[in-house]
C-alpha positions in Angstrom: -32.7 -70.2 -38.3 -29.7 -71.6 -36.5 -28.8 -73.8 -39.4 -29.0 -70.9 -41.7 -26.7 -68.8 -39.5 -24.3 -71.7 -39.2 -24.0 -72.0 -43.0 -23.5 -68.2 -43.2 -20.7 -68.3 -40.6 -19.0 -71.2 -42.6 -19.3 -69.1 -45.7 -17.7 -66.0 -44.1 -14.8 -68.1 -42.6 -14.2 -70.2 -45.7 -14.8 -67.6 -48.5 -13.6 -64.4 -46.8 -11.4 -63.5 -49.7 -14.5 -62.9 -51.9 -15.9 -60.3 -49.4 -15.3 -57.0 -51.2 -12.9 -54.6 -49.5 -14.8 -51.5 -50.7 -16.4 -49.6 -49.3 -14.9 -49.3 -45.9 -12.4 -52.2 -46.3 -15.1 -54.6 -45.0 -13.1 -57.7 -46.1 -10.0 -56.7 -44.1 -12.1 -55.9 -41.1 -13.8 -59.4 -41.2 -10.4 -61.1 -41.7 -8.9 -59.3 -38.7 -11.3 -61.3 -36.4 -11.7 -64.5 -38.3 -10.6 -66.8 -35.4 -13.5 -65.5 -33.4 -15.8 -67.3 -35.8 -15.2 -70.3 -33.6 -16.9 -68.4 -30.7 -19.9 -67.8 -32.8 -20.1 -71.5 -33.6 -20.0 -72.4 -29.9 -22.9 -70.0 -29.2 -24.9 -71.6 -32.1 -24.1 -75.0 -30.7 -25.6 -74.0 -27.3 -28.7 -72.6 -29.0 -29.1 -75.8 -31.1 -28.9 -77.9 -27.9 -31.4 -75.8 -26.1 -33.8 -76.1 -29.0 -33.0 -79.8 -29.5 -32.6 -79.1 -33.2 -30.9 -82.0 -35.0 -30.9 -80.1 -38.3 -29.0 -77.3 -36.7 -26.5 -79.6 -35.1 -25.8 -81.3 -38.4 -25.5 -77.9 -40.1 -22.9 -76.8 -37.5 -20.5 -79.5 -38.7 -19.7 -77.3 -41.7 -18.4 -74.2 -39.8 -16.7 -76.5 -37.3 -14.8 -78.2 -40.2 -13.9 -74.8 -41.8 -12.7 -73.4 -38.5 -10.6 -76.5 -37.7 -9.1 -76.5 -41.1 -8.1 -72.8 -40.8 -7.2 -72.5 -37.2 -7.1 -75.9 -35.5 -3.4 -76.3 -36.0 -2.8 -73.2 -33.9 -4.2 -75.0 -30.9 -1.7 -77.8 -31.0 1.1 -77.6 -28.4 4.5 -76.5 -29.7 7.0 -79.3 -30.0 10.3 -79.0 -28.2 13.4 -78.1 -30.2 14.6 -80.9 -32.4 18.1 -82.2 -31.9 20.5 -80.2 -34.2 17.7 -77.8 -35.2 18.9 -74.4 -36.5 16.6 -72.6 -34.1 16.4 -69.0 -33.0 14.2 -67.6 -30.3 12.8 -64.2 -31.2 11.0 -61.7 -28.9 8.8 -59.0 -30.4 7.3 -56.1 -28.4 5.7 -52.7 -29.0 6.9 -51.2 -25.7 4.6 -48.1 -26.0 6.0 -44.5 -26.2 4.1 -43.8 -23.0 5.5 -46.7 -21.0 6.1 -45.5 -17.4 8.5 -48.3 -16.5 10.9 -49.0 -19.4 13.4 -50.7 -17.1 10.8 -53.1 -15.8 9.7 -53.8 -19.3 13.3 -54.6 -20.4 13.8 -56.9 -17.4 10.6 -58.7 -18.2 11.8 -59.3 -21.8 15.1 -60.8 -20.6 13.3 -63.7 -18.9 12.2 -65.0 -22.4 15.9 -65.7 -23.3 15.5 -64.6 -26.9 18.4 -64.6 -29.4 16.9 -61.5 -31.0 14.7 -58.8 -29.4 12.7 -56.4 -31.6 11.2 -53.2 -30.1 8.9 -50.6 -31.4 7.9 -47.1 -30.1 11.4 -46.7 -28.6 11.7 -43.0 -27.8 14.1 -40.9 -25.7 14.8 -40.9 -22.8 13.5 -44.5 -22.6 16.0 -45.6 -25.2 18.9 -45.1 -22.8 17.1 -47.3 -20.3 16.5 -50.2 -22.7 20.2 -50.0 -23.8 21.4 -50.1 -20.2 19.2 -53.0 -19.1 19.6 -55.1 -22.2 23.3 -54.5 -22.7 24.6 -57.5 -20.6 22.6 -60.1 -22.5 22.5 -58.4 -25.9 25.9 -56.8 -26.7 24.8 -55.9 -30.2 22.0 -53.5 -31.1 20.8 -51.0 -33.6 18.1 -48.4 -33.5 16.6 -46.4 -36.4 13.8 -44.0 -35.7 11.5 -45.6 -33.2 12.4 -49.2 -33.9 15.3 -51.2 -32.6 16.9 -54.6 -32.7 18.9 -56.2 -29.8 21.0 -59.3 -30.7 23.2 -61.9 -28.9 25.1 -62.2 -32.2 27.1 -59.7 -34.1 25.3 -57.3 -36.5 27.3 -57.1 -39.7 25.3 -54.2 -41.2 22.3 -52.1 -40.6 20.2 -49.5 -42.3 17.0 -47.5 -42.1 14.3 -48.8 -44.5 11.8 -46.4 -45.9 8.3 -47.7 -45.4 6.8 -44.2 -45.0 3.4 -43.9 -46.8 2.7 -40.9 -49.0 1.7 -37.8 -47.1 3.4 -38.8 -43.8 5.8 -36.3 -42.3 9.5 -36.7 -43.0 10.4 -37.6 -39.5 8.2 -40.7 -39.5 10.7 -43.6 -39.3 9.6 -47.0 -38.4 11.7 -49.6 -40.2 15.1 -51.1 -40.1 17.1 -53.9 -41.7 20.1 -55.6 -40.1 22.2 -58.6 -41.1 22.8 -60.8 -38.1 25.7 -63.2 -38.0 23.9 -66.1 -36.3 25.6 -69.5 -35.6 23.5 -70.8 -38.6 24.6 -68.2 -41.1 23.7 -64.6 -41.9 20.0 -63.7 -41.4 18.4 -60.5 -42.7 16.4 -59.2 -39.7 13.7 -56.6 -40.4 11.9 -54.6 -37.7 8.9 -52.7 -38.7 6.0 -50.7 -37.2 3.3 -50.2 -39.8 0.8 -47.3 -39.5 -2.1 -47.7 -37.2 -5.6 -48.4 -38.3 -8.9 -47.1 -37.0 -12.4 -48.5 -37.0 -15.1 -45.9 -37.5 -18.5 -45.3 -39.1 -16.9 -45.6 -42.5 -15.3 -49.0 -41.7 -11.7 -49.8 -41.4 -9.2 -47.0 -42.2 -6.2 -49.0 -43.3 -5.0 -47.5 -46.5 -1.7 -46.1 -45.0 -1.0 -49.4 -43.4 -1.6 -51.3 -46.6 0.7 -48.9 -48.5 3.4 -49.4 -46.0 3.0 -53.2 -46.1 3.4 -53.1 -49.9 6.6 -51.0 -49.6 8.0 -53.4 -47.0 7.0 -56.4 -49.2 8.9 -54.9 -52.1 12.0 -54.5 -50.0 11.9 -58.1 -48.8 11.3 -59.4 -52.3 14.5 -57.8 -53.3 16.4 -59.0 -50.2 19.6 -60.8 -51.2 20.0 -62.8 -48.0 18.0 -66.0 -48.3 17.1 -66.2 -44.6 14.8 -63.4 -43.5 13.0 -62.8 -40.2 10.5 -60.0 -40.0 9.5 -58.8 -36.5 7.1 -56.0 -35.8 3.9 -54.4 -34.8 2.2 -54.8 -38.2 -1.2 -53.5 -36.9 -3.0 -56.4 -38.5 -3.5 -60.1 -38.3 -1.9 -62.5 -40.8 -5.4 -63.3 -42.2 -5.9 -59.7 -43.2 -5.4 -59.3 -47.0 -3.7 -55.9 -46.2 -0.7 -57.9 -45.2 -0.7 -60.1 -48.3 2.5 -58.4 -49.7 4.2 -59.9 -46.7 2.3 -63.2 -46.0 2.5 -64.2 -49.6 6.3 -64.5 -49.4 7.0 -65.2 -45.6 5.9 -68.1 -43.4 3.5 -67.4 -40.5 3.3 -69.0 -37.1 2.3 -72.7 -37.3 1.3 -73.0 -33.6 -0.2 -70.6 -31.1 -2.8 -67.8 -31.3 -0.7 -65.4 -29.2 -3.3 -62.6 -29.2 -1.3 -59.5 -28.2 -3.6 -56.5 -28.4 -5.0 -54.8 -26.4 -3.0 -56.0 -23.4 -6.0 -55.6 -21.1 -8.2 -57.9 -23.2 -6.3 -59.4 -26.1 -8.5 -60.1 -29.1 -6.0 -60.2 -32.0 -2.3 -60.8 -32.7 -1.0 -57.8 -34.5 2.6 -58.3 -33.2 4.1 -60.7 -35.7 7.1 -62.8 -36.5 7.4 -64.0 -40.1 10.2 -65.8 -41.8 11.6 -66.8 -45.2 13.8 -70.0 -45.5 12.5 -71.0 -42.1 9.4 -72.0 -40.1 7.9 -70.0 -37.3 7.1 -73.2 -35.4 5.4 -71.6 -32.4 4.4 -68.3 -30.9 3.3 -67.4 -27.4 2.5 -64.3 -25.4 4.7 -63.2 -22.5 3.5 -61.7 -19.3 2.2 -58.2 -19.5 4.4 -55.1 -19.2 3.4 -51.5 -18.9 2.6 -51.4 -22.6 -0.8 -51.6 -24.3 0.6 -54.6 -26.2 1.6 -58.0 -24.9 5.1 -59.1 -25.8 5.3 -62.3 -28.0 8.0 -64.9 -28.3 8.5 -67.1 -31.3 10.7 -70.1 -32.2 12.1 -69.8 -35.8 13.6 -72.9 -37.2 15.8 -72.0 -40.2 16.1 -74.3 -43.2 19.2 -76.5 -43.3 22.2 -75.3 -45.3 23.2 -77.4 -48.4 26.7 -79.0 -48.5 28.0 -75.8 -50.2 27.3 -73.9 -47.0 25.1 -71.4 -48.8 21.3 -71.2 -48.3 19.3 -73.2 -50.9 17.7 -71.0 -53.6 
């Protein structure tokens, strides 16, 4: 029995894309918790030892191999910055629109020393608090709707981006684009907060999030700046096919699980940093604030410029 379950777990982890998404978006639901397949393998290993089942232990080699292939790299420690690396430190945090201590949250984020700080669920009067506390380290910032970007470097242009799914009220505004003049060239920085999902008797309710992800993916596909960094609460993990419009064209974190939600007992990383013309070399969580999300910090290493000084196509 243990051997059969082990083969089944290996199949789910390795062939999750063939799991149908209808009804109830079962495929997306499974993909949201794929890393925890490793926990199931550990439990099966304990059972196999107790039963002294050699067959089960051999069978467990398959799911172990699948898990290591898919997630083992995330366990490796992040390397230090390379000499001359074109690296930016990015901080991402859904600060919660019910945060009782926005000043304390802002001060906690300063400790990470990010070059860019992206915030979601920024509402009044908390916005004025974030602006006041972050102003000294981040003289440049833009806010559109409930999302904002704070930067150490000048922001050349900014605009609201429309990622509002059909049927959402007109005041729903959760996306922005800014062009940041970094020491390594201009970078198109996107901040987004995709619609929430719910898990119920009918499965995963994620159609609005998926629609918003498709809209954002279309915008990024048409982005003229070569270097792109997307920061946001995407309400999904990078394994979820619902984010494929984004993960198919942007690089995801190479190191670090950085589970960010819920803050009290994090089981998934739904706060993301993705990049084009650059690697997200490492992600980590930061100490908890008064939000229901943990903040995350990422190192983004931008691709080198060619001799012409323009990003490579």
